[in-house]
N, C-alpha and C positions, 0 to 999 in steps of 0.2 A: 504493500500500500504506500509506504514511504517513498519507494522508488518511483512509483507512478506520479506522486505529488512532485517529486524533484524534477521529473521529466516535463511535467506541465509548467513548472516554474521556469525551467530553462527555455521552453518554447515561448512562454510569455515574455521573458526577458529578450529573447531574440527578435520577436515581433515588435516589441517596443523599441529596440535599438534600430531596427530597419525603418520603422515609422519616423523616428527622430532624424535619422540620416536623410530620408526622403524630404522631410519637412525643412531640414537645414539647407538641402540643395535647392529647394523651391525658393526659400527666402533669399539665398545667396544669388540665384539666377535673377530673381525679381529686382534685387538691388543693383546688380550689374547692368541689367537691360532697362532699368527705370520703369519696370512694369508695375502698374497699380491694379491689383485684382478687384478692388472695390469699384474703381472707375470703370473697369471692363464690364463688371456685372451691371452697373448703373446705366451703361450705354446700350444694353440689350433692347429695351423698349424703343429707343430711337432708331436702332438698326432695323428692327422689325417694321417700324413705320416707313422707313426709307425703302425697304424691300417691297412692301405692299404698294408704294407709290411709283417706284421706278422700274421694278423688275416684273411687271405684268405685261405680257404681250398685248399689243393693240392692233388695230386694223392695218396700220402701215407696216408693222413687223410681219403680219401674216401674209402680206403680199410677197415677202422674201422667202416664204416657206419652200417653194420649188427649188430655189437655189441652195437653200440650207439642206434639203433632202438629197440633192445631187452630191454635195460635198460629203454628206453623211454616208452615202453609199460608197463613195470613193474611199473614205476612211475605213469602212467596214471591210471592203474587199481587199484593201491593202493589208489590213491586220490578218485576214484569213490567209492571204498569199504568203505573208511573212512567216506565219506560224507553220503552215504546211511545208514550205521550203526548208525552214530551219529544222523542223521535225524530222524530215527525211535525212538531212545531213547529220543531225544529232544521233539518229538511230545507228547509222553506220559507224560513226565515231564511238558510240557507246559499245558496240561490238568489239572494237579494238581496245577500249578501256576497261571492259568488264573482266573480273577475275574468273567468272564462270566459263568464258570461252577459252581462257588460258592460251592466248595467241603468243604474247611476248610481254614479259614483265616490264621491260624498259619502255616499250610502246604504250603499255597501259598507264604507266606513271606519267608519261609525257601528255597523253590525252587528258588525264585528270587535271594536270597543271594548266593546260590550255583552257579547259572548260571552266576551271576556277577563276582564271583571269578574265574571261569574257563575261561571266555572270556577276563578278564582283565590281565591274565598272557599270554604273547605271546607264540606261538607254539615253537619258537626257545628256549625260556627259559624252557618250558616243556621238550624239547629234551635234554637239558643240564642236567636237574635234573634227568630225567629218565635213562640217561646213567650210572649214578652211580649204579643203581639197575639192569638194564637189559643189559648194555653194548652196543656196537655198532652193531645193527642188525635191521631187518625190524620191529620187534615188538616195538622197541623204537620209531621209526618214526611213526608207526601206532598210538600208544597211544598219542604221542605228538600232532599229528593232530586231533585225536579224542577228546581230552580234550578241546582244543580251539574251534573246530567246534561245539561240543556239547553245550558249554556255549553260543556261539553266536547264534546258531539256537534255543536254548531254549528261549532266550530272544526275538528273532524276532517272533517265533511262538506264544509266549504269547501275544505279541502286535497284531499279525495278528488275533488271535482268539478273542481278546477283541474288535477289531475294526470291523472285517468283520461279525462275527457271533452273535453279541449281540441281534439284533432284532429277528433273526431266533430262537435263543435259548429261548428267552422270549415267543415266540409264542408256541413252543413245550412244554415248561414247563407249560404253561397255560392249555394245553390239557391233562396234566397228563403223559407225556412221561417219560420213564425211562432214566437213565443216558446214557446207551449204545445207546438207540434210539436217544437221543440228539446228541451224538457224530457222529453216522453214517448217520443220516438223516439231521442234522443241521450243525454241525461244519465242518465236512470233505467236504461236497459239497460246502459250502460257502467259505472255506479257501484253497481249493486244488490248485487253480491257483497260489496264493501267495506262498504257500508252495513249489510247484514245481519250481517257479521262484527263490526262495532262495536256493534251493538245486542245481540248475544249476549254480548259482553264486558261491556257495561254492566249487563246483567241479573245476571251473576255478581258484579260489583263492588257493585251495589246491594243484593244479598242480604246481603253482608258488612256494608255500611255501615248498612243498616236495622236490624241487630242492635244496633249501638252507639247509633243514633238512638232506637231503642225504649227504651233505658235512660233517655234524657233525656225522652222524651215519654210514658213509661209506657204503651207500646203494644207489641203483637206479642211475638215471642219474646224480645226484649231485656228487656221488662218482667218476664217470668217468671224469666229468669236473675237479674236484679237482686233480685227478690223472694226467691228461694231463697237467694241468696248472703247477703243481709242477715239472713235467718233462720238462717244458719249451716248450712243444709241443703245441704252440699256434694255429696252423692250426687245429689240432684235437679238441682243446678246443672251438674254434670258431664254428666248425661244430656242437658241442654239443649245443651251444647257439642257432644256427640257427634252429636245430631240435626242441628245446624247444619252440622257437617263433612260428614256423609253427604249432606245436601241439596246442598251446594256441589259435592261430587264428582259427584253425579248430574247436576246442571245442566251442569257442565263436560264430562262425558262426552257428553251430548246435544249440546252446542254443538260439540264437536270432530267429531262425526259429521256434523252439518249443514254445518260448514265444508268437510269433505272432499267433500261432495256438490256444493256451490255453487262451490267454487274449482277 
């Protein structure tokens, strides 16, 4: 009984210490950045009033809806193309980097390092770097999304192949199956559900990311939002945001239905 009480006391002291540390960090950050939480909370009613007044689509903004939908389709198809292209490349690289396939230890290590590099550099940073070489165009946005998506999917596909397909690969290897037979009869059937799930997730993520990248590269739906916002045309900018939210909800709904079928 006494041991349990001592454990609870230690946990309570730990939670208290963590809470005090977080509180101290918050206070320190507020002092350094001159952030006033009371003033922030007090400004909420005024912010809500401004949103209700400025960010409501009007008749003039609705006339721009066809152009907004055109850019929205462009952004959606770009995200799908990037995800599928990077997914195909990532799968083949994952085969080289997986411990299950046992191709080459050095190659596997190199693939993992390359994947870690690409996925640890945010897509927005890729876009800023690539703009120096390719300028503000669709290709810059495509490559920025491709590099980050490729790195993330390569890493996740490696883990998927290692976890899902290990037993099946061992059985096929014992029967003397070739590498291609192992891939098409063992790895792909075992990992296809997880792979499709990750592809669907990345399509959703890339649609959100491509909006921000479009602001940097002056393409897609992000360009329209930036254009309307800088013109102080908040009604049209809010219509762009609403269109993006609706598209993301539709894509997520379709993805969830597909996941239910394949899982």
